[in-house]
C-alpha positions as CSV (number, residue, x, y, z in Angstrom):
1,M,-25.0,-134.7,-45.8
2,S,-25.4,-134.5,-42.0
3,N,-25.7,-137.8,-40.0
4,T,-28.0,-136.5,-37.5
5,V,-31.5,-137.1,-38.4
6,E,-33.6,-133.6,-38.5
7,T,-37.0,-134.4,-38.3
8,H,-39.7,-137.2,-38.5
9,L,-42.5,-136.8,-41.0
10,L,-45.4,-138.4,-41.3
11,A,-46.9,-139.0,-44.7
12,Y,-50.6,-140.0,-45.1
13,P,-51.5,-140.7,-48.7
14,F,-55.1,-141.3,-49.5
15,P,-55.0,-145.5,-50.7
16,S,-55.0,-145.0,-54.5
17,S,-52.2,-145.0,-56.8
18,G,-52.8,-141.6,-58.1
19,H,-52.4,-140.7,-54.1
20,V,-49.7,-142.5,-53.1
21,I,-47.2,-142.9,-55.6
22,P,-46.3,-138.8,-55.9
23,L,-46.0,-138.7,-52.0
24,I,-43.6,-141.9,-52.0
25,D,-41.7,-139.5,-54.2
26,L,-41.4,-137.1,-52.7
27,S,-40.6,-139.1,-49.8
28,K,-37.3,-140.5,-51.7
29,I,-36.4,-137.0,-52.6
30,L,-36.9,-136.1,-48.8
31,V,-35.1,-139.1,-47.4
32,S,-31.9,-137.6,-49.1
33,H,-32.3,-135.0,-47.9
34,N,-32.0,-136.6,-44.5
35,I,-35.0,-136.7,-43.2
36,H,-37.3,-139.5,-41.8
37,V,-40.6,-140.5,-43.3
38,T,-42.4,-143.0,-42.3
39,V,-45.5,-143.5,-45.2
40,L,-49.0,-145.1,-44.0
41,V,-50.1,-147.6,-45.7
42,T,-53.0,-150.0,-46.0
43,P,-52.9,-153.6,-47.4
44,S,-53.6,-152.4,-50.7
45,T,-50.5,-150.0,-51.1
46,Q,-47.8,-150.9,-49.3
47,N,-46.5,-153.0,-52.1
48,L,-45.8,-149.5,-53.7
49,V,-43.5,-148.1,-51.6
50,P,-40.0,-150.0,-52.1
51,T,-38.7,-152.0,-49.7
52,N,-35.0,-151.6,-48.3
53,Y,-34.4,-148.4,-50.4
54,S,-33.6,-146.6,-46.7
55,P,-33.2,-146.9,-43.0
56,L,-34.9,-143.4,-43.2
57,L,-37.6,-144.6,-45.1
58,Q,-40.1,-146.7,-43.1
59,T,-44.0,-147.8,-43.3
60,F,-46.8,-148.3,-41.2
61,L,-49.7,-150.5,-41.5
62,L,-52.6,-149.5,-40.9
63,P,-56.8,-151.2,-41.6
64,Q,-57.9,-151.5,-45.3
65,P,-61.0,-149.4,-45.8
66,H,-64.7,-151.6,-46.2
67,F,-67.8,-150.7,-47.3
68,P,-70.7,-152.5,-44.8
69,N,-72.7,-150.0,-46.6
70,P,-73.2,-151.2,-50.1
71,N,-75.5,-147.7,-50.6
72,Q,-73.1,-145.7,-49.7
73,N,-70.6,-143.6,-52.1
74,R,-67.6,-145.6,-52.2
75,L,-65.5,-142.6,-51.6
76,I,-67.4,-141.2,-48.6
77,S,-67.2,-145.0,-47.4
78,I,-63.7,-145.1,-47.6
79,L,-62.9,-141.4,-45.9
80,S,-65.2,-142.4,-42.8
81,F,-63.4,-145.4,-42.6
82,M,-60.2,-144.0,-42.0
83,R,-61.0,-140.9,-40.1
84,Q,-63.5,-143.8,-37.5
85,H,-60.3,-146.3,-37.3
86,H,-57.2,-145.0,-38.7
87,Y,-57.4,-141.6,-36.4
88,P,-57.1,-143.7,-32.9
89,I,-54.6,-146.1,-34.3
90,L,-52.2,-142.9,-35.4
91,L,-52.7,-140.9,-32.2
92,H,-51.6,-143.8,-30.1
93,W,-48.2,-144.4,-32.4
94,A,-47.3,-141.2,-32.7
95,R,-47.7,-140.6,-28.6
96,T,-45.6,-144.4,-27.8
97,H,-43.1,-144.1,-31.0
98,P,-39.5,-143.5,-29.6
99,S,-39.1,-140.8,-32.3
100,P,-42.4,-139.1,-32.1
101,P,-43.0,-137.2,-35.8
102,S,-42.3,-133.3,-35.8
103,A,-45.2,-132.8,-38.7
104,I,-47.8,-134.8,-40.6
105,I,-48.4,-133.8,-44.4
106,S,-51.4,-135.7,-45.6
107,D,-53.6,-135.9,-48.6
108,F,-56.1,-133.0,-49.5
109,F,-58.9,-135.6,-49.0
110,L,-57.6,-136.5,-45.5
111,G,-58.0,-132.8,-44.1
112,W,-59.2,-134.6,-41.1
113,A,-55.6,-135.0,-40.0
114,H,-55.1,-131.2,-39.1
115,L,-56.9,-132.4,-36.1
116,L,-54.9,-135.3,-35.6
117,A,-51.9,-132.7,-36.0
118,R,-53.6,-130.5,-34.0
119,D,-54.0,-133.5,-30.7
120,L,-49.8,-134.4,-31.4
121,H,-49.3,-130.3,-31.2
122,V,-47.3,-130.6,-34.8
123,P,-48.1,-128.6,-37.6
124,R,-49.8,-130.5,-40.4
125,L,-48.6,-129.7,-44.2
126,L,-51.0,-130.4,-46.9
127,F,-50.0,-132.3,-49.9
128,S,-51.7,-131.5,-53.4
129,P,-52.1,-134.5,-55.6
130,T,-53.6,-131.8,-58.1
131,G,-52.0,-128.8,-59.4
132,A,-52.2,-125.4,-57.9
133,S,-55.0,-124.5,-60.9
134,T,-57.7,-126.8,-59.3
135,L,-56.3,-126.7,-55.4
136,S,-57.8,-122.5,-56.3
137,I,-61.2,-123.8,-57.5
138,C,-61.1,-126.2,-54.5
139,F,-60.4,-123.5,-51.4
140,S,-63.1,-121.1,-53.8
141,L,-65.7,-123.5,-53.5
142,W,-65.1,-124.8,-49.5
143,R,-65.0,-121.1,-49.0
144,D,-68.0,-120.0,-50.6
145,I,-70.5,-122.5,-51.5
146,D,-72.9,-120.5,-53.1
147,L,-70.7,-120.1,-56.0
148,L,-73.0,-123.4,-56.9
149,Q,-76.5,-121.7,-55.7
150,N,-77.4,-121.5,-59.3
151,D,-76.2,-124.5,-60.8
152,N,-78.2,-127.1,-62.4
153,T,-76.8,-130.0,-63.7
154,D,-79.7,-130.3,-66.2
155,D,-78.9,-127.3,-68.0
156,P,-76.6,-128.0,-70.4
157,D,-76.2,-124.4,-70.3
158,S,-75.3,-123.6,-66.5
159,V,-72.0,-122.5,-65.6
160,V,-70.1,-122.2,-63.0
161,S,-67.7,-119.2,-62.7
162,F,-64.5,-118.0,-60.6
163,P,-64.3,-114.3,-61.2
164,T,-61.5,-114.0,-58.4
165,L,-59.1,-116.4,-59.4
166,P,-56.5,-115.6,-61.9
167,N,-57.8,-116.4,-65.6
168,S,-61.5,-116.1,-64.7
169,P,-61.7,-119.7,-65.5
170,F,-66.0,-120.8,-65.6
171,Y,-66.9,-124.3,-66.3
172,P,-70.3,-126.3,-67.4
173,S,-71.7,-127.1,-64.2
174,W,-71.6,-130.7,-64.6
175,Q,-67.8,-130.6,-64.6
176,I,-67.5,-129.7,-61.0
177,T,-67.4,-133.0,-58.7
178,S,-70.2,-133.7,-57.0
179,M,-68.2,-134.0,-53.4
180,F,-69.6,-129.9,-53.7
181,K,-73.0,-131.1,-54.0
182,E,-76.0,-132.4,-52.1
183,K,-78.9,-133.4,-53.7
184,K,-82.3,-131.3,-53.6
185,G,-84.3,-132.8,-51.2
186,E,-81.6,-135.4,-49.8
187,P,-80.3,-134.7,-46.5
188,Q,-76.8,-136.2,-46.7
189,P,-74.8,-135.9,-43.1
190,E,-71.9,-137.7,-44.2
191,L,-70.9,-135.0,-47.1
192,E,-71.1,-132.4,-45.0
193,I,-68.9,-134.0,-42.6
194,I,-66.4,-134.9,-45.2
195,N,-67.0,-131.3,-46.5
196,N,-66.0,-130.1,-43.1
197,D,-63.1,-132.0,-43.2
198,F,-62.4,-130.8,-46.7
199,R,-62.4,-127.0,-45.2
200,L,-60.0,-127.7,-42.6
201,N,-57.3,-127.8,-45.5
202,L,-58.0,-124.1,-45.7
203,E,-55.9,-124.0,-42.4
204,A,-53.2,-126.3,-43.7
205,W,-49.6,-125.2,-42.3
206,G,-48.0,-125.0,-45.0
207,V,-49.0,-126.7,-48.8
208,V,-46.7,-128.5,-51.4
209,F,-47.2,-129.0,-54.7
210,N,-46.0,-131.9,-57.4
211,S,-45.7,-129.5,-60.0
212,F,-43.3,-126.2,-60.4
213,L,-43.3,-122.1,-60.8
214,D,-43.5,-121.7,-64.5
215,L,-46.2,-124.0,-64.9
216,E,-48.9,-122.0,-63.1
217,P,-47.2,-119.2,-61.7
218,S,-50.4,-116.9,-61.3
219,Y,-51.9,-119.5,-59.3
220,F,-49.3,-119.6,-56.9
221,D,-49.5,-116.1,-55.9
222,H,-52.9,-116.8,-55.7
223,L,-52.8,-119.4,-53.1
224,K,-50.5,-117.6,-51.0
225,K,-52.9,-114.4,-50.4
226,E,-55.3,-116.7,-49.7
227,L,-54.1,-118.8,-47.1
228,G,-52.2,-115.5,-45.9
229,H,-48.9,-116.9,-45.7
230,A,-45.4,-117.9,-48.3
231,R,-45.9,-121.6,-46.9
232,V,-46.5,-122.7,-50.6
233,W,-43.5,-125.2,-52.1
234,A,-44.1,-125.9,-55.4
235,V,-41.1,-129.1,-55.7
236,G,-42.2,-130.5,-59.0
237,P,-41.9,-133.1,-60.8
238,V,-41.6,-135.4,-58.0
239,M,-40.6,-138.5,-60.9
240,P,-38.0,-140.5,-61.4
241,T,-36.1,-137.8,-64.9
242,E,-32.5,-139.7,-65.1
243,P,-31.9,-141.9,-68.2
244,G,-31.2,-145.1,-67.8
245,S,-33.5,-145.2,-64.4
246,N,-35.3,-148.7,-63.8
247,E,-37.6,-147.0,-61.4
248,P,-40.1,-145.6,-64.0
249,E,-40.3,-149.7,-65.2
250,E,-41.3,-150.4,-61.2
251,R,-43.1,-147.8,-60.0
252,G,-46.6,-148.3,-59.5
253,G,-46.8,-151.6,-61.0
254,T,-46.5,-154.6,-63.2
255,S,-47.7,-154.5,-66.5
256,T,-48.8,-157.3,-68.3
257,I,-46.6,-156.4,-71.3
258,S,-43.1,-156.3,-70.7
259,C,-41.1,-153.3,-71.1
260,D,-38.3,-155.4,-73.3
261,L,-41.3,-156.3,-75.5
262,L,-42.2,-152.6,-75.8
263,T,-38.8,-150.8,-75.8
264,T,-37.7,-153.2,-78.5
265,W,-40.7,-153.0,-80.3
266,L,-40.3,-148.8,-79.9
267,D,-37.0,-149.3,-80.9
268,K,-37.5,-150.1,-84.2
269,L,-39.8,-147.1,-85.6
270,E,-39.2,-144.0,-86.6
271,D,-39.6,-141.2,-84.3
272,R,-43.0,-139.6,-82.9
273,S,-44.7,-142.6,-85.5
274,V,-46.8,-143.5,-82.0
275,V,-49.5,-142.4,-80.0
276,Y,-50.2,-143.7,-76.2
277,V,-53.7,-144.1,-74.9
278,C,-54.1,-144.2,-71.8
279,F,-56.9,-143.4,-69.2
280,G,-56.0,-144.3,-65.8
281,S,-55.3,-147.1,-63.5
282,R,-59.2,-146.5,-62.8
283,T,-61.2,-145.4,-65.9
284,V,-63.2,-147.5,-67.6
285,L,-64.1,-146.8,-70.7
286,T,-68.1,-146.7,-71.4
287,T,-69.1,-149.0,-74.7
288,V,-69.7,-146.4,-76.6
289,Q,-66.5,-144.3,-75.5
290,M,-64.7,-148.1,-76.6
291,E,-66.3,-148.3,-80.3
292,V,-65.4,-144.9,-81.0
293,L,-61.6,-145.4,-79.5
294,T,-60.7,-148.8,-81.0
295,T,-62.2,-147.9,-84.4
296,A,-60.7,-144.6,-84.7
297,L,-57.5,-146.2,-83.9
298,E,-57.6,-148.8,-86.2
299,L,-59.0,-146.7,-89.2
300,S,-56.4,-143.9,-88.7
301,G,-53.6,-146.2,-89.3
302,V,-51.0,-145.0,-86.7
303,N,-49.1,-147.0,-84.6
304,F,-50.5,-147.3,-81.3
305,I,-50.2,-148.5,-77.4
306,L,-53.3,-148.4,-75.6
307,S,-53.5,-148.8,-71.8
308,V,-57.1,-150.3,-70.7
309,T,-58.4,-150.8,-67.4
310,A,-60.9,-154.2,-67.0
311,P,-63.9,-153.4,-64.6
312,D,-64.4,-154.9,-61.1
313,E,-66.9,-154.6,-58.3
314,R,-66.6,-151.1,-58.7
315,H,-68.4,-150.9,-62.0
316,V,-71.4,-153.8,-60.8
317,D,-74.6,-152.5,-63.1
318,Q,-72.6,-150.1,-64.9
319,D,-71.9,-149.6,-69.0
320,C,-68.2,-151.0,-69.6
321,G,-67.0,-151.6,-72.8
322,V,-64.7,-154.1,-73.8
323,I,-61.8,-154.8,-76.2
324,P,-63.9,-155.7,-79.6
325,S,-63.2,-159.3,-80.5
326,G,-59.3,-159.3,-82.6
327,F,-58.9,-155.9,-82.2
328,I,-55.7,-157.2,-80.5
329,E,-54.8,-159.7,-82.8
330,R,-55.0,-157.4,-86.1
331,A,-52.9,-154.7,-83.8
332,R,-50.1,-157.2,-83.3
333,G,-50.3,-158.9,-86.1
334,R,-49.7,-156.2,-88.3
335,G,-46.8,-154.8,-86.2
336,R,-49.0,-151.6,-85.3
337,G,-49.5,-151.8,-81.4
338,F,-49.9,-153.5,-78.3
339,V,-52.9,-153.7,-75.8
340,I,-51.9,-153.5,-72.4
341,E,-54.7,-154.9,-69.9
342,G,-53.9,-153.2,-66.1
343,W,-51.3,-151.3,-65.0
344,A,-48.6,-150.2,-68.1
345,P,-45.2,-148.6,-67.5
346,Q,-46.3,-145.2,-68.3
347,L,-43.1,-143.3,-68.2
348,V,-40.8,-145.6,-69.2
349,I,-43.7,-145.6,-73.2
350,L,-44.2,-141.6,-72.4
351,S,-40.0,-141.2,-72.6
352,H,-39.2,-142.6,-75.8
353,R,-38.6,-140.7,-79.2
354,A,-41.1,-143.4,-81.0
355,V,-43.8,-141.8,-79.2
356,G,-45.2,-138.5,-80.6
357,S,-48.5,-137.7,-78.7
358,F,-50.5,-139.1,-75.7
359,L,-54.5,-139.5,-75.6
360,T,-55.0,-138.4,-71.6
361,H,-58.0,-138.3,-69.6
362,C,-55.6,-135.6,-67.9
363,G,-55.0,-137.0,-64.0
364,W,-52.4,-135.0,-62.8
365,N,-49.9,-137.7,-62.7
366,S,-50.1,-138.1,-66.4
367,V,-50.3,-134.6,-66.8
368,L,-46.8,-133.9,-65.6
369,E,-45.3,-137.2,-66.7
370,G,-46.8,-136.3,-70.5
371,L,-45.1,-132.5,-69.9
372,V,-41.8,-134.4,-68.8
373,S,-42.2,-136.4,-71.7
374,G,-42.6,-133.0,-74.1
375,V,-45.2,-135.0,-76.3
376,V,-48.3,-133.2,-77.3
377,M,-51.3,-134.1,-75.2
378,L,-55.5,-135.2,-76.6
379,T,-57.2,-134.1,-73.8
380,W,-60.5,-136.2,-73.1
381,P,-61.0,-136.1,-69.7
382,M,-63.6,-137.9,-67.7
383,G,-63.9,-137.0,-64.0
384,A,-63.3,-135.2,-60.6
385,D,-59.4,-132.5,-61.6
386,Q,-59.1,-133.9,-65.2
387,Y,-62.1,-131.1,-66.7
388,T,-59.7,-128.3,-64.7
389,N,-56.6,-130.1,-65.9
390,A,-57.5,-130.1,-69.3
391,K,-58.7,-126.6,-69.9
392,L,-55.1,-125.5,-68.6
393,L,-53.8,-127.5,-71.1
394,V,-55.6,-126.9,-73.4
395,D,-56.5,-123.4,-73.1
396,Q,-53.9,-121.6,-70.6
397,L,-50.7,-123.6,-71.7
398,G,-51.4,-124.4,-75.4
399,V,-49.5,-127.7,-75.6
400,A,-52.8,-129.8,-75.8
401,V,-55.7,-130.4,-78.7
402,R,-59.3,-131.1,-76.8
403,V,-60.8,-134.2,-78.0
404,G,-63.1,-135.2,-76.1
405,E,-65.2,-134.9,-72.3
406,G,-66.2,-137.8,-70.8
407,N,-70.1,-139.0,-71.7
408,K,-71.0,-135.6,-72.8
409,K,-68.8,-135.0,-75.7
410,V,-67.5,-138.1,-77.3
411,P,-66.2,-137.3,-80.5
412,K,-67.1,-138.8,-83.3
413,I,-65.2,-141.4,-85.2
414,S,-63.7,-139.5,-88.2
415,E,-62.7,-136.3,-86.0
416,L,-60.9,-139.0,-83.9
417,V,-59.0,-140.5,-87.0
418,E,-58.1,-136.6,-88.3
419,I,-56.7,-135.7,-84.4
420,I,-54.8,-139.1,-83.8
421,K,-53.1,-138.8,-87.4
422,G,-52.6,-134.8,-87.0
423,S,-51.1,-135.1,-83.7
424,L,-47.7,-136.9,-84.9
425,G,-47.4,-133.9,-87.0
426,G,-45.6,-130.4,-86.2
427,L,-48.3,-129.5,-84.6
428,K,-47.9,-125.6,-82.7
429,E,-48.5,-127.6,-79.8
430,R,-45.8,-129.6,-80.2
431,V,-43.4,-126.5,-80.3
432,R,-44.9,-125.4,-76.8
433,A,-44.9,-128.7,-75.6
434,Q,-40.8,-129.1,-75.9
435,E,-40.5,-125.4,-74.2
436,L,-42.2,-126.8,-71.1
437,R,-40.7,-130.0,-70.9
438,D,-37.3,-127.9,-71.0
439,A,-38.6,-125.7,-68.0
440,A,-40.2,-128.6,-66.4
441,L,-37.0,-130.7,-66.5
442,G,-34.7,-127.4,-65.7
443,A,-37.1,-126.6,-62.4
444,I,-35.9,-129.8,-60.8
445,Q,-32.0,-129.3,-61.5
446,K,-29.5,-127.5,-59.3
447,N,-30.6,-124.2,-59.2
448,G,-34.1,-124.5,-60.7
449,S,-37.3,-123.2,-59.4
450,S,-38.4,-126.7,-57.7
451,H,-34.9,-127.3,-56.3
452,K,-34.4,-124.3,-54.3
453,Q,-38.1,-124.7,-53.2
454,L,-37.1,-127.9,-52.0
455,D,-34.6,-126.4,-50.0
456,V,-36.8,-124.2,-48.5
457,L,-39.2,-126.8,-47.3
458,V,-36.3,-128.9,-45.9
459,K,-35.0,-126.0,-43.9
460,D,-38.2,-125.5,-42.5
461,L,-38.8,-129.0,-41.8
462,N,-35.8,-129.2,-39.8
463,K,-36.8,-125.7,-37.9
464,L,-39.6,-127.8,-36.5
465,K,-37.8,-130.0,-34.8
466,N,-36.6,-127.5,-32.4
467,E,-39.4,-125.5,-32.4
């Protein structure tokens, strides 16, 4: 490895753990290739970046977004704040830094970083926190908003189709995120500004994916044609995968139940005898969803680990489910399982031989962690890109079993009981899951597809220093 720093990359994630963690994972990999990375953090996310990791991995603290207008959409508020307040700070910082950035890589929520890069006369790379299939759909909607011209979310049969995409996917209109929709008769100038920022992603110098070629080959080919260039790099899965590493335990947060306690319990169980249930760090289940889930887990008789998120100020006036009285005590008393309230050491759990299936909301990070663990996934998406991810897993990859869809399709308790019990058996999905596990791990090994793509990315970044 050369001792000369070839380039300085400014990494700008959206300030949410699901977006920050994979960009930090990528930053660690780039640092190992002698690239200087400065990660832009806020007070709520700075603890996600490891301290003293390497002199080449630095952070720069930006103001925490706040929400003076309680009636404004939370996401729009965050993006508007970042655009207004972070932009001038970053412009001044980059222009006065002794080692100014050679390029910016930012989350796809932060399309306006393209304008910042233009002002600094450097390229901007788009980092996609989701897969190539979902980003292909987003690109189609950004280019042609008329795809939603016949949208009617009140009609259960209303469908949005994408005939120009690989596999010609289609979705119920209610599964398309509201960020693409304006309420009829209600002008929303801020939404239009945000959507214009999203469209700037189409002008990115290059796109980096936390994915791998064998997972979504036709979509990577499509995106290269869509963008008109080949600077589309699939370098994932970008996550710690080495046996014995303590990174999965420390990555992202602290669990209310220690890893030692969990692994000691798992070590005593048979292979593929545990179902792990988690809907991510932001999803709060409704009363009905929580009742169906906990009742089905109890009636199924299987061993389980259930991770749930407690409601906070974001969920005021929402229907939020709570763990039934006595459920936690009964699960632990019978030795059948644990309930983790808050952050869960997901990679540690999924990688254990005793875990056979994963009931998931299908966030992209969870999808990849499920894939590298080779477990059968049970899909219950709740919003955002989760519906398209679930469709990819079930209909195109054949590694998952469909369970539910948000509030619209909540499974019956009896159905969920049978799905949970069956998920620990010899399903055809398990064979496919093992195949994709081998493909995912092979991609990041030397001479694997992601390893080769990473080498190309590093070379392309290093060339920028001399341009």
